[in-house]
C-alpha positions, 0 to 999 in steps of 0.5 A, spaced: 197 500 351 199 507 351 206 505 351 205 501 345 201 507 342 206 512 343 211 507 340 207 506 334 206 513 332 213 514 333 215 509 328 210 511 323 213 519 324 220 516 323 218 512 317 215 519 314 221 522 316 225 517 312 221 518 306 221 525 306 229 524 306 229 519 301 225 524 296 229 530 298 236 526 296 233 521 291 236 515 295 233 508 295 236 506 301 233 511 305 226 509 302 227 501 304 229 503 311 222 507 311 219 501 309 222 497 314 220 502 319 213 502 317 213 494 317 215 494 324 210 499 326 205 494 323 208 488 326 208 491 333 200 492 332 199 485 329 203 482 335 199 486 340 192 484 337 195 476 338 197 477 345 191 481 347 186 475 345 191 470 347 192 473 354 184 475 354 183 467 353 187 465 358 185 470 364 178 468 364 176 464 370 174 457 370 169 454 375 170 446 375 164 445 379 159 449 375 163 448 368 163 456 367 169 459 363 174 455 358 176 448 360 184 448 363 189 446 358 191 439 360 197 435 356 197 428 356 204 426 355 208 421 359 215 421 359 218 414 359 225 413 363 229 412 357 227 419 355 222 417 349 215 420 349 209 416 350 203 420 348 196 416 350 
């Protein structure tokens, strides 16, 4: 978490520096680069939030005897010898 926070802060600071350079030099390409860096910082936060929820769900313990916790994921797919997939 700390490493990702430092990464996002670094990306935001880099984006601000690019924006300042774009304003100073009146350069549109630096403005676009600044926007892309800011979007990538948002993407890091978005992916972290998605993975945090998914890993949190999958790491919960399931007790089959009492039925506590989420049920395990089961795929009902059988493969035929010819390579065709049969879904019951």
